[in-house]
Biopython code that builds the backbone (N, CA, C, O; Angstrom):
import numpy as np
from Bio.PDB.StructureBuilder import StructureBuilder

atoms = [
    (1, "MET", "N", (85.606, 76.406, 116.602)),
    (1, "MET", "CA", (85.417, 77.841, 116.719)),
    (1, "MET", "C", (83.914, 78.128, 116.647)),
    (1, "MET", "O", (83.202, 77.556, 115.821)),
    (2, "ASN", "N", (83.449, 79.009, 117.512)),
    (2, "ASN", "CA", (82.014, 79.261, 117.476)),
    (2, "ASN", "C", (81.636, 80.201, 116.331)),
    (2, "ASN", "O", (82.462, 80.965, 115.831)),
    (3, "VAL", "N", (80.398, 80.127, 115.941)),
    (3, "VAL", "CA", (79.904, 80.854, 114.769)),
    (3, "VAL", "C", (79.998, 82.365, 114.974)),
    (3, "VAL", "O", (80.358, 83.092, 114.048)),
    (4, "LYS", "N", (79.679, 82.839, 116.167)),
    (4, "LYS", "CA", (79.712, 84.280, 116.434)),
    (4, "LYS", "C", (81.133, 84.829, 116.245)),
    (4, "LYS", "O", (81.317, 85.877, 115.626)),
    (5, "ARG", "N", (82.121, 84.128, 116.774)),
    (5, "ARG", "CA", (83.509, 84.568, 116.653)),
    (5, "ARG", "C", (83.953, 84.577, 115.185)),
    (5, "ARG", "O", (84.631, 85.501, 114.736)),
    (6, "ARG", "N", (83.565, 83.550, 114.460)),
    (6, "ARG", "CA", (83.923, 83.456, 113.038)),
    (6, "ARG", "C", (83.293, 84.596, 112.235)),
    (6, "ARG", "O", (83.937, 85.163, 111.352)),
    (7, "LEU", "N", (82.047, 84.929, 112.536)),
    (7, "LEU", "CA", (81.373, 86.041, 111.858)),
    (7, "LEU", "C", (82.057, 87.369, 112.170)),
    (7, "LEU", "O", (82.167, 88.231, 111.298)),
    (8, "GLU", "N", (82.514, 87.536, 113.402)),
    (8, "GLU", "CA", (83.238, 88.752, 113.774)),
    (8, "GLU", "C", (84.549, 88.860, 112.992)),
    (8, "GLU", "O", (84.914, 89.936, 112.520)),
    (9, "GLU", "N", (85.243, 87.741, 112.864)),
    (9, "GLU", "CA", (86.491, 87.734, 112.108)),
    (9, "GLU", "C", (86.249, 88.075, 110.639)),
    (9, "GLU", "O", (86.987, 88.867, 110.053)),
    (10, "LEU", "N", (85.227, 87.484, 110.053)),
    (10, "LEU", "CA", (84.904, 87.763, 108.649)),
    (10, "LEU", "C", (84.480, 89.216, 108.458)),
    (10, "LEU", "O", (84.824, 89.837, 107.452)),
    (11, "SER", "N", (83.750, 89.747, 109.401)),
    (11, "SER", "CA", (83.340, 91.145, 109.343)),
    (11, "SER", "C", (84.563, 92.064, 109.398)),
    (11, "SER", "O", (84.635, 93.058, 108.675)),
    (12, "THR", "N", (85.512, 91.725, 110.252)),
    (12, "THR", "CA", (86.746, 92.507, 110.357)),
    (12, "THR", "C", (87.515, 92.465, 109.045)),
    (12, "THR", "O", (87.966, 93.498, 108.552)),
    (13, "LEU", "N", (87.663, 91.288, 108.487)),
    (13, "LEU", "CA", (88.358, 91.164, 107.200)),
    (13, "LEU", "C", (87.650, 91.941, 106.101)),
    (13, "LEU", "O", (88.298, 92.597, 105.286)),
    (14, "ASN", "N", (86.349, 91.870, 106.075)),
    (14, "ASN", "CA", (85.568, 92.596, 105.081)),
    (14, "ASN", "C", (85.779, 94.101, 105.219)),
    (14, "ASN", "O", (85.940, 94.797, 104.217)),
    (15, "ARG", "N", (85.781, 94.604, 106.437)),
    (15, "ARG", "CA", (85.975, 96.040, 106.673)),
    (15, "ARG", "C", (87.367, 96.477, 106.197)),
    (15, "ARG", "O", (87.512, 97.534, 105.583)),
    (16, "ILE", "N", (88.378, 95.667, 106.480)),
    (16, "ILE", "CA", (89.742, 95.986, 106.051)),
    (16, "ILE", "C", (89.820, 95.995, 104.518)),
    (16, "ILE", "O", (90.442, 96.881, 103.932)),
    (17, "LEU", "N", (89.195, 95.020, 103.882)),
    (17, "LEU", "CA", (89.193, 94.972, 102.417)),
    (17, "LEU", "C", (88.483, 96.176, 101.814)),
    (17, "LEU", "O", (88.926, 96.709, 100.797)),
    (18, "GLU", "N", (87.388, 96.610, 102.428)),
    (18, "GLU", "CA", (86.688, 97.808, 101.949)),
    (18, "GLU", "C", (87.603, 99.021, 101.994)),
    (18, "GLU", "O", (87.627, 99.826, 101.063)),
    (19, "ILE", "N", (88.351, 99.148, 103.074)),
    (19, "ILE", "CA", (89.274, 100.282, 103.212)),
    (19, "ILE", "C", (90.361, 100.203, 102.154)),
    (19, "ILE", "O", (90.650, 101.195, 101.484)),
    (20, "LEU", "N", (90.962, 99.035, 102.001)),
    (20, "LEU", "CA", (92.048, 98.883, 101.031)),
    (20, "LEU", "C", (91.575, 99.128, 99.606)),
    (20, "LEU", "O", (92.301, 99.711, 98.802)),
    (21, "ASN", "N", (90.371, 98.689, 99.290)),
    (21, "ASN", "CA", (89.829, 98.890, 97.943)),
    (21, "ASN", "C", (89.360, 100.317, 97.698)),
    (21, "ASN", "O", (89.226, 100.736, 96.549)),
    (22, "GLY", "N", (89.111, 101.063, 98.762)),
    (22, "GLY", "CA", (88.574, 102.410, 98.621)),
    (22, "GLY", "C", (89.613, 103.502, 98.500)),
    (22, "GLY", "O", (89.255, 104.664, 98.307)),
    (23, "LYS", "N", (90.873, 103.172, 98.607)),
    (23, "LYS", "CA", (91.935, 104.174, 98.561)),
    (23, "LYS", "C", (92.839, 103.932, 97.358)),
    (23, "LYS", "O", (93.225, 102.798, 97.075)),
    (24, "ALA", "N", (93.168, 105.002, 96.662)),
    (24, "ALA", "CA", (94.058, 104.885, 95.505)),
    (24, "ALA", "C", (95.520, 104.842, 95.941)),
    (24, "ALA", "O", (96.339, 104.182, 95.302)),
    (25, "ASP", "N", (95.847, 105.532, 97.013)),
    (25, "ASP", "CA", (97.217, 105.606, 97.494)),
    (25, "ASP", "C", (97.484, 104.452, 98.460)),
    (25, "ASP", "O", (96.787, 104.316, 99.466)),
    (26, "PHE", "N", (98.489, 103.617, 98.164)),
    (26, "PHE", "CA", (98.783, 102.441, 98.973)),
    (26, "PHE", "C", (99.103, 102.797, 100.422)),
    (26, "PHE", "O", (98.576, 102.170, 101.341)),
    (27, "ASN", "N", (99.959, 103.795, 100.637)),
    (27, "ASN", "CA", (100.353, 104.162, 102.001)),
    (27, "ASN", "C", (99.166, 104.652, 102.816)),
    (27, "ASN", "O", (99.040, 104.325, 103.996)),
    (28, "GLU", "N", (98.301, 105.430, 102.192)),
    (28, "GLU", "CA", (97.100, 105.905, 102.878)),
    (28, "GLU", "C", (96.169, 104.738, 103.200)),
    (28, "GLU", "O", (95.601, 104.672, 104.290)),
    (29, "ALA", "N", (96.016, 103.823, 102.252)),
    (29, "ALA", "CA", (95.165, 102.651, 102.471)),
    (29, "ALA", "C", (95.709, 101.795, 103.605)),
    (29, "ALA", "O", (94.951, 101.323, 104.452)),
    (30, "LEU", "N", (97.015, 101.595, 103.621)),
    (30, "LEU", "CA", (97.629, 100.792, 104.673)),
    (30, "LEU", "C", (97.433, 101.437, 106.041)),
    (30, "LEU", "O", (97.108, 100.752, 107.010)),
    (31, "GLN", "N", (97.628, 102.737, 106.123)),
    (31, "GLN", "CA", (97.446, 103.458, 107.394)),
    (31, "GLN", "C", (96.001, 103.339, 107.869)),
    (31, "GLN", "O", (95.761, 103.028, 109.035)),
    (32, "LYS", "N", (95.038, 103.581, 106.987)),
    (32, "LYS", "CA", (93.618, 103.500, 107.355)),
    (32, "LYS", "C", (93.228, 102.077, 107.747)),
    (32, "LYS", "O", (92.459, 101.881, 108.688)),
    (33, "ALA", "N", (93.753, 101.089, 107.034)),
    (33, "ALA", "CA", (93.446, 99.694, 107.356)),
    (33, "ALA", "C", (93.997, 99.334, 108.735)),
    (33, "ALA", "O", (93.327, 98.652, 109.509)),
    (34, "LEU", "N", (95.201, 99.782, 109.044)),
    (34, "LEU", "CA", (95.775, 99.516, 110.357)),
    (34, "LEU", "C", (94.959, 100.196, 111.452)),
    (34, "LEU", "O", (94.691, 99.592, 112.490)),
    (35, "GLU", "N", (94.566, 101.438, 111.232)),
    (35, "GLU", "CA", (93.740, 102.146, 112.209)),
    (35, "GLU", "C", (92.452, 101.378, 112.486)),
    (35, "GLU", "O", (92.046, 101.224, 113.638)),
    (36, "GLU", "N", (91.820, 100.903, 111.431)),
    (36, "GLU", "CA", (90.564, 100.155, 111.571)),
    (36, "GLU", "C", (90.806, 98.833, 112.297)),
    (36, "GLU", "O", (90.024, 98.452, 113.168)),
    (37, "LEU", "N", (91.868, 98.142, 111.948)),
    (37, "LEU", "CA", (92.180, 96.857, 112.571)),
    (37, "LEU", "C", (92.455, 97.019, 114.064)),
    (37, "LEU", "O", (91.976, 96.224, 114.873)),
    (38, "VAL", "N", (93.216, 98.036, 114.429)),
    (38, "VAL", "CA", (93.503, 98.299, 115.840)),
    (38, "VAL", "C", (92.202, 98.555, 116.595)),
    (38, "VAL", "O", (92.013, 98.056, 117.704)),
    (39, "GLU", "N", (91.313, 99.328, 115.995)),
    (39, "GLU", "CA", (90.024, 99.610, 116.635)),
    (39, "GLU", "C", (89.150, 98.358, 116.721)),
    (39, "GLU", "O", (88.592, 98.063, 117.778)),
    (40, "LEU", "N", (89.032, 97.634, 115.628)),
    (40, "LEU", "CA", (88.179, 96.451, 115.610)),
    (40, "LEU", "C", (88.650, 95.369, 116.574)),
    (40, "LEU", "O", (87.836, 94.642, 117.145)),
    (41, "LEU", "N", (89.950, 95.264, 116.750)),
    (41, "LEU", "CA", (90.498, 94.254, 117.660)),
    (41, "LEU", "C", (90.651, 94.774, 119.084)),
    (41, "LEU", "O", (91.151, 94.071, 119.962)),
    (42, "ASP", "N", (90.215, 96.006, 119.302)),
    (42, "ASP", "CA", (90.269, 96.643, 120.620)),
    (42, "ASP", "C", (91.701, 96.680, 121.158)),
    (42, "ASP", "O", (91.956, 96.371, 122.322)),
    (43, "LEU", "N", (92.618, 97.065, 120.283)),
    (43, "LEU", "CA", (94.016, 97.218, 120.657)),
    (43, "LEU", "C", (94.297, 98.690, 120.928)),
    (43, "LEU", "O", (93.452, 99.544, 120.661)),
    (44, "THR", "N", (95.470, 98.986, 121.451)),
    (44, "THR", "CA", (95.843, 100.380, 121.673)),
    (44, "THR", "C", (96.961, 100.831, 120.742)),
    (44, "THR", "O", (97.171, 102.030, 120.560)),
    (45, "THR", "N", (97.669, 99.894, 120.162)),
    (45, "THR", "CA", (98.790, 100.246, 119.310)),
    (45, "THR", "C", (99.001, 99.199, 118.217)),
    (45, "THR", "O", (98.568, 98.053, 118.340)),
    (46, "GLY", "N", (99.659, 99.611, 117.174)),
    (46, "GLY", "CA", (99.994, 98.677, 116.103)),
    (46, "GLY", "C", (100.931, 99.346, 115.124)),
    (46, "GLY", "O", (100.939, 100.570, 114.991)),
    (47, "TRP", "N", (101.719, 98.536, 114.442)),
    (47, "TRP", "CA", (102.583, 99.068, 113.401)),
    (47, "TRP", "C", (102.808, 98.014, 112.340)),
    (47, "TRP", "O", (102.673, 96.815, 112.585)),
    (48, "VAL", "N", (103.156, 98.490, 111.147)),
    (48, "VAL", "CA", (103.366, 97.616, 110.000)),
    (48, "VAL", "C", (104.715, 97.947, 109.381)),
    (48, "VAL", "O", (105.056, 99.109, 109.160)),
    (49, "PHE", "N", (105.461, 96.902, 109.113)),
    (49, "PHE", "CA", (106.713, 97.048, 108.377)),
    (49, "PHE", "C", (106.533, 96.411, 107.012)),
    (49, "PHE", "O", (105.839, 95.404, 106.873)),
    (50, "LEU", "N", (107.154, 96.994, 106.018)),
    (50, "LEU", "CA", (107.200, 96.407, 104.682)),
    (50, "LEU", "C", (108.649, 96.080, 104.358)),
    (50, "LEU", "O", (109.567, 96.806, 104.739)),
    (51, "LYS", "N", (108.832, 94.999, 103.665)),
    (51, "LYS", "CA", (110.170, 94.595, 103.266)),
    (51, "LYS", "C", (110.447, 95.171, 101.892)),
    (51, "LYS", "O", (109.736, 94.889, 100.928)),
    (52, "GLU", "N", (111.484, 95.975, 101.817)),
    (52, "GLU", "CA", (111.889, 96.594, 100.558)),
    (52, "GLU", "C", (113.001, 95.763, 99.956)),
    (52, "GLU", "O", (114.075, 95.634, 100.545)),
    (53, "ILE", "N", (112.754, 95.205, 98.798)),
    (53, "ILE", "CA", (113.771, 94.390, 98.139)),
    (53, "ILE", "C", (114.182, 95.089, 96.855)),
    (53, "ILE", "O", (113.364, 95.354, 95.973)),
    (54, "GLU", "N", (115.452, 95.375, 96.778)),
    (54, "GLU", "CA", (115.970, 96.025, 95.584)),
    (54, "GLU", "C", (116.178, 94.989, 94.477)),
    (54, "GLU", "O", (116.324, 93.796, 94.745)),
    (55, "THR", "N", (116.189, 95.454, 93.259)),
    (55, "THR", "CA", (116.413, 94.575, 92.117)),
    (55, "THR", "C", (117.718, 93.802, 92.294)),
    (55, "THR", "O", (118.744, 94.379, 92.653)),
    (56, "HIS", "N", (117.675, 92.522, 92.045)),
    (56, "HIS", "CA", (118.818, 91.611, 92.126)),
    (56, "HIS", "C", (119.323, 91.390, 93.553)),
    (56, "HIS", "O", (120.429, 90.882, 93.735)),
    (57, "ALA", "N", (118.541, 91.759, 94.564)),
    (57, "ALA", "CA", (118.951, 91.532, 95.949)),
    (57, "ALA", "C", (118.208, 90.327, 96.512)),
    (57, "ALA", "O", (117.028, 90.126, 96.226)),
    (58, "LYS", "N", (118.898, 89.537, 97.303)),
    (58, "LYS", "CA", (118.257, 88.391, 97.940)),
    (58, "LYS", "C", (117.497, 88.810, 99.186)),
    (58, "LYS", "O", (116.436, 88.260, 99.484)),
    (59, "GLU", "N", (118.016, 89.749, 99.892)),
    (59, "GLU", "CA", (117.403, 90.219, 101.127)),
    (59, "GLU", "C", (117.022, 91.685, 100.981)),
    (59, "GLU", "O", (117.608, 92.422, 100.187)),
    (60, "GLY", "N", (116.048, 92.081, 101.749)),
    (60, "GLY", "CA", (115.640, 93.473, 101.742)),
    (60, "GLY", "C", (115.624, 94.006, 103.154)),
    (60, "GLY", "O", (115.766, 93.256, 104.120)),
    (61, "LYS", "N", (115.451, 95.293, 103.262)),
    (61, "LYS", "CA", (115.377, 95.869, 104.597)),
    (61, "LYS", "C", (113.921, 96.150, 104.928)),
    (61, "LYS", "O", (113.101, 96.386, 104.041)),
    (62, "LEU", "N", (113.614, 96.122, 106.211)),
    (62, "LEU", "CA", (112.267, 96.424, 106.671)),
    (62, "LEU", "C", (112.160, 97.912, 106.935)),
    (62, "LEU", "O", (113.071, 98.521, 107.495)),
    (63, "SER", "N", (111.039, 98.495, 106.527)),
    (63, "SER", "CA", (110.826, 99.906, 106.810)),
    (63, "SER", "C", (109.427, 100.099, 107.384)),
    (63, "SER", "O", (108.476, 99.425, 106.990)),
    (64, "LEU", "N", (109.329, 101.024, 108.311)),
    (64, "LEU", "CA", (108.055, 101.335, 108.951)),
    (64, "LEU", "C", (107.125, 101.950, 107.914)),
    (64, "LEU", "O", (107.464, 102.953, 107.285)),
    (65, "ALA", "N", (105.943, 101.343, 107.736)),
    (65, "ALA", "CA", (105.015, 101.811, 106.712)),
    (65, "ALA", "C", (103.764, 102.443, 107.298)),
    (65, "ALA", "O", (103.170, 103.322, 106.674)),
    (66, "ALA", "N", (103.350, 102.012, 108.489)),
    (66, "ALA", "CA", (102.143, 102.562, 109.118)),
    (66, "ALA", "C", (102.244, 102.319, 110.612)),
    (66, "ALA", "O", (102.886, 101.367, 111.055)),
    (67, "ASN", "N", (101.603, 103.189, 111.388)),
    (67, "ASN", "CA", (101.588, 103.000, 112.838)),
    (67, "ASN", "C", (100.411, 103.715, 113.457)),
    (67, "ASN", "O", (99.902, 104.701, 112.926)),
    (68, "VAL", "N", (99.987, 103.184, 114.610)),
    (68, "VAL", "CA", (98.856, 103.748, 115.350)),
    (68, "VAL", "C", (99.167, 103.652, 116.839)),
    (68, "VAL", "O", (99.559, 102.591, 117.324)),
    (69, "GLY", "N", (98.997, 104.743, 117.559)),
    (69, "GLY", "CA", (99.074, 104.735, 119.017)),
    (69, "GLY", "C", (100.372, 104.228, 119.602)),
    (69, "GLY", "O", (100.363, 103.513, 120.604)),
    (70, "LEU", "N", (101.483, 104.585, 118.996)),
    (70, "LEU", "CA", (102.770, 104.115, 119.510)),
    (70, "LEU", "C", (103.048, 104.679, 120.899)),
    (70, "LEU", "O", (102.721, 105.834, 121.174)),
    (71, "PRO", "N", (103.649, 103.874, 121.777)),
    (71, "PRO", "CA", (104.013, 104.382, 123.103)),
    (71, "PRO", "C", (105.183, 105.366, 122.985)),
    (71, "PRO", "O", (105.917, 105.345, 121.997)),
    (72, "PRO", "N", (105.354, 106.225, 123.993)),
    (72, "PRO", "CA", (106.399, 107.259, 123.932)),
    (72, "PRO", "C", (107.795, 106.735, 123.606)),
    (72, "PRO", "O", (108.545, 107.403, 122.895)),
    (73, "ALA", "N", (108.158, 105.568, 124.104)),
    (73, "ALA", "CA", (109.502, 105.035, 123.839)),
    (73, "ALA", "C", (109.715, 104.757, 122.356)),
    (73, "ALA", "O", (110.836, 104.877, 121.861)),
    (74, "LEU", "N", (108.649, 104.386, 121.638)),
    (74, "LEU", "CA", (108.790, 104.113, 120.209)),
    (74, "LEU", "C", (108.663, 105.374, 119.359)),
    (74, "LEU", "O", (109.124, 105.405, 118.218)),
    (75, "VAL", "N", (108.041, 106.406, 119.909)),
    (75, "VAL", "CA", (107.885, 107.668, 119.181)),
    (75, "VAL", "C", (109.137, 108.527, 119.314)),
    (75, "VAL", "O", (109.402, 109.383, 118.469)),
    (76, "ALA", "N", (109.908, 108.298, 120.379)),
    (76, "ALA", "CA", (111.082, 109.122, 120.681)),
    (76, "ALA", "C", (112.010, 109.243, 119.478)),
    (76, "ALA", "O", (112.191, 108.299, 118.710)),
    (77, "SER", "N", (112.580, 110.408, 119.340)),
    (77, "SER", "CA", (113.546, 110.705, 118.270)),
    (77, "SER", "C", (113.009, 110.336, 116.895)),
    (77, "SER", "O", (113.691, 109.686, 116.103)),
    (78, "ASP", "N", (111.790, 110.753, 116.624)),
    (78, "ASP", "CA", (111.144, 110.518, 115.327)),
    (78, "ASP", "C", (111.113, 109.025, 114.969)),
    (78, "ASP", "O", (111.412, 108.635, 113.841)),
    (79, "LYS", "N", (110.742, 108.198, 115.964)),
    (79, "LYS", "CA", (110.580, 106.739, 115.786)),
    (79, "LYS", "C", (111.889, 106.062, 115.381)),
    (79, "LYS", "O", (111.896, 105.110, 114.601)),
    (80, "LYS", "N", (112.989, 106.568, 115.923)),
    (80, "LYS", "CA", (114.316, 106.080, 115.551)),
    (80, "LYS", "C", (114.467, 104.570, 115.725)),
    (80, "LYS", "O", (115.009, 103.902, 114.845)),
    (81, "CYS", "N", (113.997, 104.023, 116.848)),
    (81, "CYS", "CA", (114.217, 102.585, 117.063)),
    (81, "CYS", "C", (113.447, 101.745, 116.046)),
    (81, "CYS", "O", (113.883, 100.645, 115.707)),
    (82, "LEU", "N", (112.321, 102.238, 115.559)),
    (82, "LEU", "CA", (111.573, 101.507, 114.532)),
    (82, "LEU", "C", (112.183, 101.703, 113.147)),
    (82, "LEU", "O", (112.085, 100.826, 112.289)),
    (83, "ARG", "N", (112.798, 102.832, 112.938)),
    (83, "ARG", "CA", (113.407, 103.104, 111.633)),
    (83, "ARG", "C", (114.800, 102.502, 111.491)),
    (83, "ARG", "O", (115.242, 102.207, 110.381)),
    (84, "GLU", "N", (115.495, 102.318, 112.619)),
    (84, "GLU", "CA", (116.897, 101.906, 112.534)),
    (84, "GLU", "C", (117.184, 100.552, 113.165)),
    (84, "GLU", "O", (118.344, 100.239, 113.433)),
    (85, "GLY", "N", (116.173, 99.752, 113.406)),
    (85, "GLY", "CA", (116.419, 98.382, 113.838)),
    (85, "GLY", "C", (116.589, 98.153, 115.319)),
    (85, "GLY", "O", (117.075, 97.095, 115.721)),
    (86, "GLY", "N", (116.201, 99.121, 116.157)),
    (86, "GLY", "CA", (116.333, 98.935, 117.596)),
    (86, "GLY", "C", (115.163, 98.196, 118.221)),
    (86, "GLY", "O", (115.162, 97.952, 119.428)),
    (87, "CYS", "N", (114.184, 97.841, 117.436)),
    (87, "CYS", "CA", (112.991, 97.159, 117.931)),
    (87, "CYS", "C", (113.177, 95.648, 117.785)),
    (87, "CYS", "O", (113.645, 95.179, 116.747)),
    (88, "ASN", "N", (112.813, 94.887, 118.818)),
    (88, "ASN", "CA", (112.958, 93.427, 118.756)),
    (88, "ASN", "C", (112.201, 92.823, 117.579)),
    (88, "ASN", "O", (112.633, 91.808, 117.034)),
    (89, "CYS", "N", (111.090, 93.420, 117.177)),
    (89, "CYS", "CA", (110.335, 92.871, 116.047)),
    (89, "CYS", "C", (111.168, 92.884, 114.772)),
    (89, "CYS", "O", (110.995, 92.024, 113.908)),
    (90, "LEU", "N", (112.061, 93.841, 114.653)),
    (90, "LEU", "CA", (112.926, 93.894, 113.473)),
    (90, "LEU", "C", (114.013, 92.832, 113.519)),
    (90, "LEU", "O", (114.566, 92.462, 112.484)),
    (91, "LEU", "N", (114.318, 92.345, 114.705)),
    (91, "LEU", "CA", (115.312, 91.284, 114.835)),
    (91, "LEU", "C", (114.686, 89.918, 114.616)),
    (91, "LEU", "O", (115.328, 89.030, 114.055)),
    (92, "VAL", "N", (113.452, 89.734, 115.044)),
    (92, "VAL", "CA", (112.777, 88.447, 114.943)),
    (92, "VAL", "C", (112.285, 88.187, 113.524)),
    (92, "VAL", "O", (112.471, 87.086, 113.005)),
    (93, "PHE", "N", (111.670, 89.159, 112.895)),
    (93, "PHE", "CA", (111.050, 88.954, 111.590)),
    (93, "PHE", "C", (112.011, 88.464, 110.511)),
    (93, "PHE", "O", (111.688, 87.502, 109.816)),
    (94, "PRO", "N", (113.175, 89.085, 110.344)),
    (94, "PRO", "CA", (114.061, 88.626, 109.262)),
    (94, "PRO", "C", (114.537, 87.186, 109.419)),
    (94, "PRO", "O", (114.963, 86.567, 108.443)),
    (95, "SER", "N", (114.471, 86.648, 110.625)),
    (95, "SER", "CA", (114.904, 85.273, 110.819)),
    (95, "SER", "C", (113.883, 84.281, 110.279)),
    (95, "SER", "O", (114.153, 83.081, 110.222)),
    (96, "SER", "N", (112.719, 84.769, 109.885)),
    (96, "SER", "CA", (111.637, 83.950, 109.340)),
    (96, "SER", "C", (111.105, 82.924, 110.335)),
    (96, "SER", "O", (110.569, 81.893, 109.930)),
    (97, "ARG", "N", (111.243, 83.186, 111.590)),
    (97, "ARG", "CA", (110.762, 82.261, 112.617)),
    (97, "ARG", "C", (109.926, 83.014, 113.638)),
    (97, "ARG", "O", (110.246, 84.141, 114.016)),
    (98, "THR", "N", (108.857, 82.379, 114.077)),
    (98, "THR", "CA", (108.086, 82.910, 115.188)),
    (98, "THR", "C", (108.648, 82.299, 116.453)),
    (98, "THR", "O", (109.526, 81.440, 116.377)),
    (99, "ARG", "N", (108.179, 82.706, 117.590)),
    (99, "ARG", "CA", (108.688, 82.093, 118.813)),
    (99, "ARG", "C", (108.223, 80.662, 118.956)),
    (99, "ARG", "O", (108.724, 79.936, 119.814)),
    (100, "HIS", "N", (107.275, 80.238, 118.137)),
    (100, "HIS", "CA", (106.801, 78.869, 118.169)),
    (100, "HIS", "C", (107.475, 78.018, 117.104)),
    (100, "HIS", "O", (107.112, 76.857, 116.920)),
    (101, "GLY", "N", (108.442, 78.577, 116.407)),
    (101, "GLY", "CA", (109.179, 77.805, 115.425)),
    (101, "GLY", "C", (108.546, 77.771, 114.043)),
    (101, "GLY", "O", (109.078, 77.112, 113.150)),
    (102, "GLY", "N", (107.429, 78.460, 113.839)),
    (102, "GLY", "CA", (106.786, 78.480, 112.534)),
    (102, "GLY", "C", (107.458, 79.471, 111.607)),
    (102, "GLY", "O", (108.338, 80.225, 112.022)),
    (103, "GLU", "N", (107.054, 79.468, 110.382)),
    (103, "GLU", "CA", (107.628, 80.391, 109.408)),
    (103, "GLU", "C", (106.648, 81.481, 109.043)),
    (103, "GLU", "O", (105.442, 81.243, 108.971)),
    (104, "TYR", "N", (107.158, 82.668, 108.814)),
    (104, "TYR", "CA", (106.350, 83.755, 108.265)),
    (104, "TYR", "C", (106.192, 83.492, 106.785)),
    (104, "TYR", "O", (107.120, 83.006, 106.139)),
    (105, "ARG", "N", (105.066, 83.797, 106.256)),
    (105, "ARG", "CA", (104.835, 83.602, 104.816)),
    (105, "ARG", "C", (104.377, 84.907, 104.223)),
    (105, "ARG", "O", (104.121, 84.983, 103.021)),
]
sb = StructureBuilder()
sb.init_structure("model")
sb.init_model(0)
sb.init_chain("A")
sb.init_seg("    ")
for serial, (resi, resn, name, xyz) in enumerate(atoms, 1):
    if name == "N":
        sb.init_residue(resn, " ", resi, " ")
    sb.init_atom(name, np.array(xyz, "f"), 0.0, 1.0, " ", f" {name:<3s}", serial, name[0])
structure = sb.get_structure()
């Protein structure tokens, strides 16, 4: 990996950490960090799910925690497909496998 690319990555991580450390409210920090990450990576959209695990439960459900620049199909009906499991990302993530066979950690 070249030095310039590595420095850009470290700068991005540093900026995200500054945002997360600068906010008292977790949801606000997560939203701001996602906004910054989407901008820094020159993306147009992004979303974050958090896994909610109840006490004494082995599995939890994923819930939409932050989003930026969602396309109209994902915004429709108050983001219903993201809230109710109609998004392929919600089907892939719980299986703990990426398309390359690796595990999410």
